[in-house]
LUMDO-407482 format. One record per residue: x, y, z of N, C-alpha, C, O, CB in turn; residue in three letters; residue number from 1. Coordinates in steps of 0.02 Angstrom, whole numbers. Each point is the difference from the previous one (the first is absolute). Glycine has a CB too. Example, Ala and Ser with C-alpha at 12.3 -4.5 7.8 and 13.67 -1.06 7.14 Angstrom:
<lumvexs>
<neast=660, nnorth=-284, nup=390, caeast=-45, canorth=59, caup=0, ceast=45, cnorth=60, cup=0, oeast=52, onorth=-1, oup=33, cbeast=-147, cbnorth=-58, cbup=29, resn=ALA, resi=1>
<neast=77, nnorth=112, nup=-98, caeast=42, canorth=59, caup=3, ceast=-39, cnorth=55, cup=37, oeast=25, onorth=55, oup=8, cbeast=34, cbnorth=-87, cbup=-116, resn=SER, resi=2>
</lumvexs>
This chain:
<lumvexs>
<neast=2647, nnorth=9226, nup=1859, caeast=32, canorth=-1, caup=66, ceast=52, cnorth=57, cup=3, oeast=40, onorth=16, oup=-44, cbeast=-59, cbnorth=-143, cbup=55, resn=UNK, resi=1>
<neast=9, nnorth=155, nup=48, caeast=44, canorth=54, caup=20, ceast=57, cnorth=-27, cup=39, oeast=-8, onorth=-38, oup=47, cbeast=-87, cbnorth=117, cbup=-46, resn=UNK, resi=2>
<neast=155, nnorth=-58, nup=-22, caeast=71, canorth=-28, caup=29, ceast=14, cnorth=60, cup=54, oeast=-20, onorth=58, oup=-7, cbeast=77, cbnorth=-126, cbup=-115, resn=UNK, resi=3>
<neast=-28, nnorth=47, nup=166, caeast=21, canorth=58, caup=52, ceast=61, cnorth=-25, cup=35, oeast=-5, onorth=-59, oup=17, cbeast=-117, cbnorth=101, cbup=6, resn=UNK, resi=4>
<neast=174, nnorth=-15, nup=-9, caeast=72, canorth=-6, caup=26, ceast=-20, cnorth=12, cup=73, oeast=45, onorth=-16, oup=38, cbeast=35, cbnorth=62, cbup=-145, resn=UNK, resi=5>
<neast=-135, nnorth=-23, nup=138, caeast=-1, canorth=22, caup=60, ceast=-75, cnorth=-10, cup=16, oeast=-49, onorth=16, oup=-35, cbeast=153, cbnorth=64, cbup=24, resn=UNK, resi=6>
<neast=-103, nnorth=-117, nup=84, caeast=-70, canorth=-9, caup=10, ceast=-17, cnorth=18, cup=81, oeast=-32, onorth=-35, oup=39, cbeast=30, cbnorth=-63, cbup=-142, resn=UNK, resi=7>
<neast=30, nnorth=159, nup=115, caeast=18, canorth=26, caup=65, ceast=-37, cnorth=73, cup=-5, oeast=31, onorth=51, oup=-16, cbeast=93, cbnorth=-120, cbup=34, resn=UNK, resi=8>
<neast=-188, nnorth=70, nup=-4, caeast=-43, canorth=65, caup=-29, ceast=7, cnorth=58, cup=57, oeast=-15, onorth=58, oup=-15, cbeast=-81, cbnorth=-137, cbup=-56, resn=UNK, resi=9>
<neast=118, nnorth=62, nup=138, caeast=6, canorth=53, caup=43, ceast=59, cnorth=48, cup=-25, oeast=2, onorth=60, oup=10, cbeast=-49, cbnorth=-136, cbup=86, resn=UNK, resi=10>
<neast=93, nnorth=39, nup=-128, caeast=55, canorth=54, caup=-29, ceast=-11, cnorth=60, cup=-35, oeast=35, onorth=51, oup=-3, cbeast=16, cbnorth=-139, cbup=-5, resn=UNK, resi=11>
<neast=-115, nnorth=71, nup=-23, caeast=-24, canorth=51, caup=-51, ceast=-15, cnorth=66, cup=51, oeast=0, onorth=54, oup=-29, cbeast=-60, cbnorth=-152, cbup=-70, resn=UNK, resi=12>
<neast=50, nnorth=101, nup=151, caeast=-23, canorth=43, caup=59, ceast=59, cnorth=49, cup=14, oeast=-13, onorth=55, oup=24, cbeast=-64, cbnorth=-150, cbup=31, resn=UNK, resi=13>
<neast=138, nnorth=79, nup=-69, caeast=70, canorth=22, caup=33, ceast=0, cnorth=62, cup=-55, oeast=-12, onorth=2, oup=-60, cbeast=90, cbnorth=-129, cbup=113, resn=UNK, resi=14>
<neast=-58, nnorth=179, nup=1, caeast=22, canorth=56, caup=-44, ceast=68, cnorth=11, cup=-52, oeast=47, onorth=40, oup=1, cbeast=-110, cbnorth=-4, cbup=95, resn=UNK, resi=15>
<neast=48, nnorth=-75, nup=-129, caeast=73, canorth=-9, caup=-46, ceast=-21, cnorth=-32, cup=-75, oeast=-53, onorth=-28, oup=-14, cbeast=135, cbnorth=-2, cbup=131, resn=UNK, resi=16>
<neast=-27, nnorth=42, nup=-157, caeast=-12, canorth=-29, caup=-62, ceast=2, cnorth=-70, cup=-8, oeast=55, onorth=-28, oup=2, cbeast=-16, cbnorth=124, cbup=-37, resn=UNK, resi=17>
<neast=-102, nnorth=-136, nup=26, caeast=7, canorth=-82, caup=8, ceast=-18, cnorth=-18, cup=-74, oeast=-47, onorth=27, oup=-29, cbeast=6, cbnorth=-49, cbup=166, resn=UNK, resi=18>
<neast=77, nnorth=-19, nup=-163, caeast=-25, canorth=-11, caup=-72, ceast=44, cnorth=-62, cup=-18, oeast=52, onorth=-9, oup=32, cbeast=-84, cbnorth=141, cbup=-70, resn=UNK, resi=19>
<neast=11, nnorth=-177, nup=-15, caeast=33, canorth=-58, caup=-12, ceast=-8, cnorth=-2, cup=-85, oeast=-54, onorth=16, oup=-25, cbeast=27, cbnorth=-80, cbup=155, resn=UNK, resi=20>
<neast=76, nnorth=47, nup=-166, caeast=-5, canorth=-2, caup=-91, ceast=23, cnorth=-66, cup=-20, oeast=45, onorth=-30, oup=28, cbeast=-15, cbnorth=156, cbup=-52, resn=UNK, resi=21>
<neast=-60, nnorth=-145, nup=-22, caeast=9, canorth=-67, caup=-36, ceast=80, cnorth=12, cup=-33, oeast=30, onorth=52, oup=14, cbeast=-180, cbnorth=-78, cbup=-47, resn=UNK, resi=22>
<neast=176, nnorth=-17, nup=-5, caeast=61, canorth=-12, caup=-23, ceast=3, cnorth=59, cup=-71, oeast=50, onorth=21, oup=-29, cbeast=-46, cbnorth=-169, cbup=83, resn=UNK, resi=23>
<neast=-55, nnorth=159, nup=-62, caeast=-15, canorth=52, caup=-74, ceast=-3, cnorth=85, cup=30, oeast=-5, onorth=52, oup=-32, cbeast=-90, cbnorth=-161, cbup=-43, resn=UNK, resi=24>
<neast=100, nnorth=101, nup=130, caeast=-8, canorth=61, caup=42, ceast=-77, cnorth=34, cup=7, oeast=-16, onorth=58, oup=11, cbeast=142, cbnorth=-39, cbup=-51, resn=UNK, resi=25>
<neast=-166, nnorth=-75, nup=30, caeast=-71, canorth=32, caup=2, ceast=-30, cnorth=-4, cup=81, oeast=5, onorth=-50, oup=36, cbeast=-30, cbnorth=9, cbup=-174, resn=UNK, resi=26>
<neast=1, nnorth=92, nup=153, caeast=-29, canorth=-8, caup=75, ceast=-53, cnorth=-48, cup=18, oeast=-55, onorth=0, oup=-29, cbeast=79, cbnorth=110, cbup=33, resn=UNK, resi=27>
<neast=-7, nnorth=-161, nup=54, caeast=-56, canorth=-45, caup=0, ceast=-14, cnorth=15, cup=81, oeast=-47, onorth=-34, oup=21, cbeast=79, cbnorth=-67, cbup=-130, resn=UNK, resi=28>
<neast=-7, nnorth=136, nup=150, caeast=-32, canorth=22, caup=49, ceast=27, cnorth=71, cup=19, oeast=58, onorth=17, oup=-11, cbeast=-82, cbnorth=-136, cbup=43, resn=UNK, resi=29>
<neast=-27, nnorth=162, nup=0, caeast=24, canorth=72, caup=11, ceast=-53, cnorth=24, cup=58, oeast=-61, onorth=-8, oup=-1, cbeast=110, cbnorth=35, cbup=-133, resn=UNK, resi=30>
<neast=-16, nnorth=1, nup=178, caeast=-47, canorth=35, caup=43, ceast=-11, cnorth=68, cup=1, oeast=44, onorth=38, oup=-20, cbeast=-19, cbnorth=-118, cbup=76, resn=UNK, resi=31>
<neast=-83, nnorth=103, nup=-34, caeast=-32, canorth=71, caup=-2, ceast=52, cnorth=53, cup=5, oeast=-1, onorth=49, oup=-37, cbeast=-102, cbnorth=-92, cbup=91, resn=UNK, resi=32>
<neast=153, nnorth=32, nup=-3, caeast=45, canorth=48, caup=14, ceast=45, cnorth=16, cup=-55, oeast=14, onorth=59, oup=-13, cbeast=-24, cbnorth=-93, cbup=122, resn=UNK, resi=33>
<neast=37, nnorth=-26, nup=-146, caeast=43, canorth=11, caup=-61, ceast=-37, cnorth=25, cup=-53, oeast=31, onorth=41, oup=-33, cbeast=39, cbnorth=-126, cbup=62, resn=UNK, resi=34>
<neast=-129, nnorth=73, nup=-48, caeast=-43, canorth=27, caup=-47, ceast=-5, cnorth=68, cup=9, oeast=12, onorth=38, oup=-47, cbeast=-69, cbnorth=-134, cbup=40, resn=UNK, resi=35>
<neast=40, nnorth=120, nup=70, caeast=-30, canorth=64, caup=14, ceast=63, cnorth=58, cup=-11, oeast=-11, onorth=59, oup=-14, cbeast=-85, cbnorth=-118, cbup=105, resn=UNK, resi=36>
<neast=150, nnorth=34, nup=-84, caeast=63, canorth=39, caup=4, ceast=25, cnorth=-5, cup=-68, oeast=52, onorth=30, oup=-15, cbeast=-25, cbnorth=-50, cbup=138, resn=UNK, resi=37>
<neast=-58, nnorth=-16, nup=-164, caeast=14, canorth=14, caup=-90, ceast=-58, cnorth=29, cup=-22, oeast=-9, onorth=-15, oup=-59, cbeast=79, cbnorth=-86, cbup=27, resn=UNK, resi=38>
<neast=-120, nnorth=143, nup=60, caeast=-43, canorth=26, caup=-16, ceast=-78, cnorth=-23, cup=-17, oeast=-43, onorth=32, oup=-32, cbeast=149, cbnorth=12, cbup=15, resn=UNK, resi=39>
<neast=-110, nnorth=-121, nup=53, caeast=-70, canorth=-19, caup=-5, ceast=-25, cnorth=0, cup=61, oeast=13, onorth=43, oup=41, cbeast=-1, cbnorth=-105, cbup=-132, resn=UNK, resi=40>
<neast=-57, nnorth=1, nup=104, caeast=-41, canorth=-8, caup=60, ceast=7, cnorth=-68, cup=14, oeast=28, onorth=-14, oup=53, cbeast=-110, cbnorth=102, cbup=-73, resn=UNK, resi=41>
<neast=61, nnorth=-139, nup=-20, caeast=9, canorth=-62, caup=26, ceast=60, cnorth=-41, cup=-26, oeast=11, onorth=-8, oup=-60, cbeast=-130, cbnorth=15, cbup=75, resn=UNK, resi=42>
<neast=159, nnorth=-34, nup=34, caeast=47, canorth=-48, caup=-39, ceast=-17, cnorth=-57, cup=-28, oeast=52, onorth=-25, oup=-21, cbeast=12, cbnorth=63, cbup=82, resn=UNK, resi=43>
<neast=-118, nnorth=-78, nup=-74, caeast=-40, canorth=-42, caup=-44, ceast=9, cnorth=29, cup=-58, oeast=10, onorth=-44, oup=-42, cbeast=-90, cbnorth=6, cbup=115, resn=UNK, resi=44>
<neast=81, nnorth=98, nup=-99, caeast=3, canorth=46, caup=-69, ceast=75, cnorth=-14, cup=-16, oeast=8, onorth=11, oup=-60, cbeast=-102, cbnorth=95, cbup=86, resn=UNK, resi=45>
<neast=144, nnorth=-124, nup=1, caeast=56, canorth=-9, caup=-29, ceast=5, cnorth=-81, cup=-22, oeast=50, onorth=-18, oup=-31, cbeast=0, cbnorth=124, cbup=101, resn=UNK, resi=46>
<neast=-84, nnorth=-140, nup=-59, caeast=8, canorth=-83, caup=-20, ceast=-21, cnorth=4, cup=-74, oeast=-54, onorth=19, oup=-23, cbeast=19, cbnorth=-84, cbup=145, resn=UNK, resi=47>
<neast=90, nnorth=43, nup=-154, caeast=0, canorth=-11, caup=-70, ceast=44, cnorth=48, cup=-44, oeast=14, onorth=-12, oup=-59, cbeast=-127, cbnorth=-33, cbup=81, resn=UNK, resi=48>
<neast=127, nnorth=85, nup=3, caeast=50, canorth=67, caup=-29, ceast=71, cnorth=-10, cup=30, oeast=14, onorth=-25, oup=55, cbeast=-115, cbnorth=121, cbup=-58, resn=UNK, resi=49>
<neast=146, nnorth=-66, nup=-49, caeast=65, canorth=-1, caup=20, ceast=18, cnorth=83, cup=19, oeast=-36, onorth=49, oup=-6, cbeast=64, cbnorth=-167, cbup=-75, resn=UNK, resi=50>
<neast=40, nnorth=113, nup=105, caeast=18, canorth=75, caup=25, ceast=-4, cnorth=45, cup=-56, oeast=-10, onorth=59, oup=15, cbeast=88, cbnorth=-96, cbup=73, resn=UNK, resi=51>
<neast=-72, nnorth=21, nup=-154, caeast=-5, canorth=50, caup=-52, ceast=-76, cnorth=24, cup=-9, oeast=-11, onorth=55, oup=-24, cbeast=117, cbnorth=-109, cbup=-34, resn=UNK, resi=52>
<neast=-144, nnorth=23, nup=73, caeast=-80, canorth=27, caup=3, ceast=-7, cnorth=35, cup=69, oeast=-57, onorth=20, oup=11, cbeast=3, cbnorth=-121, cbup=-85, resn=UNK, resi=53>
<neast=97, nnorth=111, nup=120, caeast=-22, canorth=32, caup=58, ceast=48, cnorth=54, cup=19, oeast=-23, onorth=50, oup=28, cbeast=-35, cbnorth=-152, cbup=8, resn=UNK, resi=54>
<neast=117, nnorth=100, nup=-47, caeast=59, canorth=70, caup=18, ceast=35, cnorth=20, cup=-58, oeast=-14, onorth=-23, oup=-55, cbeast=45, cbnorth=-16, cbup=168, resn=UNK, resi=55>
<neast=10, nnorth=79, nup=-104, caeast=33, canorth=26, caup=-50, ceast=50, cnorth=-38, cup=-36, oeast=17, onorth=-49, oup=33, cbeast=-42, cbnorth=138, cbup=24, resn=UNK, resi=56>
<neast=50, nnorth=-87, nup=-104, caeast=27, canorth=-34, caup=-41, ceast=74, cnorth=-26, cup=31, oeast=22, onorth=-57, oup=0, cbeast=-97, cbnorth=121, cbup=-93, resn=UNK, resi=57>
<neast=110, nnorth=0, nup=120, caeast=59, canorth=-1, caup=39, ceast=-3, cnorth=-45, cup=63, oeast=45, onorth=-39, oup=12, cbeast=-25, cbnorth=153, cbup=-56, resn=UNK, resi=58>
<neast=-83, nnorth=-107, nup=90, caeast=-4, canorth=-44, caup=45, ceast=-18, cnorth=-67, cup=-18, oeast=30, onorth=-45, oup=29, cbeast=-50, cbnorth=133, cbup=31, resn=UNK, resi=59>
<neast=-19, nnorth=-102, nup=-98, caeast=-15, canorth=-71, caup=-32, ceast=65, cnorth=-42, cup=-16, oeast=9, onorth=-59, oup=16, cbeast=-115, cbnorth=110, cbup=-69, resn=UNK, resi=60>
<neast=149, nnorth=-12, nup=20, caeast=67, canorth=-33, caup=-27, ceast=40, cnorth=-22, cup=67, oeast=29, onorth=-54, oup=5, cbeast=-19, cbnorth=135, cbup=-122, resn=UNK, resi=61>
<neast=-12, nnorth=-29, nup=172, caeast=42, canorth=-18, caup=53, ceast=-39, cnorth=-64, cup=41, oeast=32, onorth=-44, oup=28, cbeast=22, cbnorth=176, cbup=-22, resn=UNK, resi=62>
<neast=-115, nnorth=-130, nup=-6, caeast=-40, canorth=-57, caup=25, ceast=-3, cnorth=-65, cup=-26, oeast=-11, onorth=-53, oup=29, cbeast=-43, cbnorth=135, cbup=-4, resn=UNK, resi=63>
<neast=68, nnorth=-67, nup=-96, caeast=11, canorth=-64, caup=-39, ceast=65, cnorth=-37, cup=0, oeast=6, onorth=-60, oup=-15, cbeast=-84, cbnorth=110, cbup=-51, resn=UNK, resi=64>
<neast=128, nnorth=-6, nup=85, caeast=78, canorth=-20, caup=18, ceast=6, cnorth=-37, cup=68, oeast=39, onorth=-46, oup=13, cbeast=3, cbnorth=151, cbup=-76, resn=UNK, resi=65>
<neast=-84, nnorth=-77, nup=101, caeast=-12, canorth=-35, caup=70, ceast=-28, cnorth=-65, cup=-8, oeast=30, onorth=-48, oup=24, cbeast=-51, cbnorth=152, cbup=31, resn=UNK, resi=66>
<neast=-35, nnorth=-112, nup=-88, caeast=-32, canorth=-66, caup=-18, ceast=43, cnorth=-48, cup=-25, oeast=-4, onorth=-57, oup=23, cbeast=-89, cbnorth=112, cbup=-46, resn=UNK, resi=67>
<neast=141, nnorth=-41, nup=-28, caeast=42, canorth=-36, caup=-39, ceast=60, cnorth=-18, cup=55, oeast=31, onorth=-52, oup=-8, cbeast=-69, cbnorth=113, cbup=-116, resn=UNK, resi=68>
<neast=51, nnorth=-29, nup=165, caeast=57, canorth=-26, caup=45, ceast=-46, cnorth=-55, cup=42, oeast=20, onorth=-58, oup=4, cbeast=67, cbnorth=178, cbup=6, resn=UNK, resi=69>
<neast=-142, nnorth=-101, nup=18, caeast=-21, canorth=-46, caup=51, ceast=-23, cnorth=-66, cup=-45, oeast=1, onorth=-54, oup=31, cbeast=-41, cbnorth=155, cbup=63, resn=UNK, resi=70>
<neast=20, nnorth=-103, nup=-162, caeast=-18, canorth=-68, caup=-20, ceast=64, cnorth=-21, cup=-21, oeast=2, onorth=-61, oup=11, cbeast=-123, cbnorth=73, cbup=-46, resn=UNK, resi=71>
<neast=171, nnorth=6, nup=13, caeast=72, canorth=-15, caup=-19, ceast=18, cnorth=-45, cup=57, oeast=14, onorth=-60, oup=-8, cbeast=19, cbnorth=174, cbup=-56, resn=UNK, resi=72>
<neast=-33, nnorth=-78, nup=132, caeast=23, canorth=-38, caup=65, ceast=-37, cnorth=-46, cup=38, oeast=19, onorth=-31, oup=49, cbeast=33, cbnorth=119, cbup=-43, resn=UNK, resi=73>
<neast=-117, nnorth=-88, nup=-39, caeast=-52, canorth=-35, caup=49, ceast=1, cnorth=25, cup=62, oeast=15, onorth=-35, oup=49, cbeast=-7, cbnorth=-63, cbup=-102, resn=UNK, resi=74>
<neast=-25, nnorth=171, nup=57, caeast=-8, canorth=31, caup=74, ceast=-66, cnorth=18, cup=0, oeast=-37, onorth=-3, oup=-49, cbeast=149, cbnorth=50, cbup=70, resn=UNK, resi=75>
<neast=-129, nnorth=-24, nup=45, caeast=-61, canorth=35, caup=18, ceast=30, cnorth=63, cup=15, oeast=62, onorth=0, oup=-3, cbeast=-136, cbnorth=-93, cbup=48, resn=UNK, resi=76>
<neast=48, nnorth=141, nup=-32, caeast=22, canorth=76, caup=19, ceast=-49, cnorth=38, cup=38, oeast=-59, onorth=7, oup=-16, cbeast=122, cbnorth=-2, cbup=-86, resn=UNK, resi=77>
<neast=-31, nnorth=23, nup=162, caeast=-19, canorth=40, caup=50, ceast=26, cnorth=68, cup=-1, oeast=54, onorth=9, oup=29, cbeast=-66, cbnorth=-106, cbup=28, resn=UNK, resi=78>
<neast=-21, nnorth=155, nup=-92, caeast=37, canorth=64, caup=-4, ceast=-34, cnorth=43, cup=67, oeast=-61, onorth=7, oup=3, cbeast=83, cbnorth=-10, cbup=-151, resn=UNK, resi=79>
<neast=13, nnorth=24, nup=188, caeast=-15, canorth=52, caup=56, ceast=31, cnorth=63, cup=-4, oeast=61, onorth=8, oup=8, cbeast=-73, cbnorth=-96, cbup=59, resn=UNK, resi=80>
<neast=-32, nnorth=137, nup=-81, caeast=16, canorth=67, caup=-20, ceast=8, cnorth=35, cup=63, oeast=15, onorth=60, oup=0, cbeast=-76, cbnorth=-62, cbup=-109, resn=UNK, resi=81>
</lumvexs>
């Protein structure tokens, strides 16, 4: 059975990085825009991988620190750049 933290499929078409990870930092959702901007084609290809599998080590560490902050404080986070 596939678990999903989001069930709003129209958000996948937004021109922004849209993803969700489990408590271990493993992607469980990812849109195509997010994956395309990290060198891939389909967002679904991120599922089952961590940041260490996808981006540079330094970037992965920064993302993991953000994840830990979110988990520790029981937050969701939206970053707009």
